[in-house]
N, C-alpha and C positions, 0 to 999 in steps of 0.2 A: 813705831806703831802706837796708836792711842789705845786706851783702855776700851773704848767703844768698839773699835776694830777687832781687838783681841777678844771680847766677848762673843762677837758675831762669828769669829772664826772657830771658837770653841762650840758654839751651838751647831754650826754647820757640820762640824766633824761628828757630833753626837747624833747627827740625823734628824734633828728638829726641823719642823717646817714652819713657815710663817703663814698666817691667815691670808687667803686670796680667793677671788672668784673662780670657780671652776667654769669649764667651756659650757656646761649644761645650764648653769645658773645665768651666765651671759646670755644665752639663747632665751632662756624663759623671761628675763627682764626685757630683751628686744622684742619678744612676742606680744608681751602685755603692753609695751609702749605702742606697737604697731595697732592693736586693737583699740586702744584709747584714742589714738589720733584718727583712725577711721571713723569712730563714734562721733568725735567732735567735727570732723569734716562734714558728715551728713548733717549734724545739727546747725552748722553754720550755713549750709546751703539752704535749709529750710528757712532760717532767719532771713536770708538775703531775699529768698522768694516772697516771703511775706512782706518784707519791707518795700519791694518793688510794687506789689499789689496796693499797699497803703499809698505810696507815693502817687501812683496813677489816680487813685480815688481822690487824693487831695487836689491833684491837678485838675481834674474834672470839676471839682467843686469851686475852685479858684475861677475857671473859665465860666462856669455858670453864673457866679456873682458878677463877673465882668459883663457877662452878656445881659444881665439884668439892668445894669447901670446904662449900657449901651441902648437898650430898649427905652429906658426913661428919657434919655436924651433925644434919640432919633425917632421914636414912635413905632419902631418895628425891629425885629431881629434881622442880623445880617442874612443874606441869601446863602445857599449852598455855595454858589460860586465865589461869594465874597469871602466866605470862611472865617476862621479864627483870626486871620490876618487884619480883618476889619476892627479888631479890637486893639491893634497896635498902629495902624495907619488908616487915614480916611480912604474909603473905597473909592475906586474910579469906575467901577462896573455899575450899571443901572440895577436898582435905583440908588442914586448917590444921595447920602443922607445929608440935608442941609444943616441940621443942628448937631453934627458930629462934634463931640468935645472931649476927644480922647488925647493921648492913648489911655486905655481903660485897664491895661496891664502895666507892670513895672518893667517888663522885658517882653521881647518878641515871644510868640507862642512856641514852646519847646518840644521836642519830640517826647514820646512816653519813654519809661524806664527801660524799654526794650529797643529803643532806637528808631521807632516808626512814628509817623504822624498820627495825632488823634483825628478821627473822622468826625466832622461836623456836618450834620444834615438839618436843613430848615424844614419846617412842615410844609412848606410850599414845594418841595422837591418830590418828584415822582418816584425816586429810589428809596423812600423811607421803609425800613425793615418791617415785616409783618408783625412781628413780635412787640412793636412799640405800642404802648397804650395810646388810645384816642385823645386828641386834643392837646398834645404836647406841642409847644411851639418850635422846639427844636430837640436834637439828640447829639450826645456826644459819645463816642464809642472809642475805647482802647481794646485792640485784638489780643493782648496779653503775650505770653512768652511765645506762643507758636506763630504770631503775627498773622493769623488767618481768622476768618469768620467762624465763630462756634468754638469748639474746643471744651475740654474739662480740665480740672485740677489747675496747674499753672498756666495752662493755655486758655482758660476761661475768658471770655470777654468781660470787660469792666464797662458798665454803661451807666449813663447819667440818670436813667429812670429807676434804677434798683437802689 
């Protein structure tokens, strides 16, 4: 038997204990860890929601810039029926633009961060929302997390005129 083992055996016989965590201390550490994890999860969820809103706003701005270039080439904005697809490939629906010089985007128009299509409405459309300021040639709408018109907080609509 080695010296180390002999010393351990002597201490054990003498009733000395070795430092260790008690069950209560372990539970306290687990509870604190759970509270911190829950707080971080809420913070991360807020950051993700904010990032999605910012992404939708940036996409609307990108489409607006492409629509302006389309207007400069074609002399008009796409109709509601032609939609944002007119920025990627030459429309075949009336009125077909003769001076189309696209594509005006680097890739096909994408869905919003919540997985739905952006809504494009031309001022020529009869379904223009009532809250749209007068004399806008078009509007772009992202319906947000609730994917429905209206809403508040994360479900609030993101629109091109605000």
